[in-house]
N, C-alpha and C positions, 0 to 999 in steps of 0.2 A: 191786456188790461192796461189802461192808462195809469200814470203815476198817482193821480189824485184818487182814483178809484180803488186802488190796491190797499191802502190802510182800512177803508171800510168793509172790503171783502175779507180781509185778514181778521178784522174785528168779529165779523159774522162767524168765521171759522172757529175763532176762540170760543164764541158763545156755544157754537154747535158741540164742540169737544166737551165743554162744561156740562150741557145738557145730556150728552150721551154718557158721560161718567155718572151723572146723577141717577140716570135710569139704569146703571149697572152694564151698560153696553160698552165694554172696554175694547172690543173688536172694532165697533163703529168709530169710537173716539180715535183709535190708532190708525183707521183708514183715513180720516180727515187729515191727521198729521202727516201721513204718508203722501197725500195728494196736494198738500198746501204748497202754495207758490213761494211763501216767505215763512219757514218754519220758526225762525228766530224771533220774528215780530210776532206771530201768532202766540208762541209760547211766552213771551213778554206780556201780551194781552191776557193769556190764560192765567198767568202768575198774578196779574193785577185783580182779576176777578176772585181768584182763590184768596188772596190777601184781604179783599173787602168782606168775604164771607167769614173767614177766620176771625177777623177783628170785630165782627158783629156777634159772634157766638160767645156764650159765657166762658171765661178763660179756664174755669176749673174743668169744664167738659173737654176743652182742647188739650189741657194739660194731661188728663186721663187718657185721652185718646193717644197722644204721643207716646206716653209711658207704655201703653198696651202695645203700640206699634214696635217699640224697642225690643220688647219681650217675644213678640210673635215672628213666625215665619211669613214670607209673603202670602197675601190672601189668594185663594183660589180664584180662577176666572169665573166671573158671574155672567150668566146668560139668562136674561129675562125675556128676550125677543124670540 
């Protein structure tokens, strides 16, 4: 892949990970991460997407979610597919 195409491909990988996580397919998201040619860049893009989503959600809901996450154990693996 040439240098100019790599960021675009990595951006698409980040969106794919986001979509897989949204659908509950953590195994699919992990497979994209494992096969990504530039994991660090892809994670940076994924963090940007996540940040945009979190800033657009009501802060009270995010606060409750974070508080619940601190009290809980890691969630079980979700398998919808």
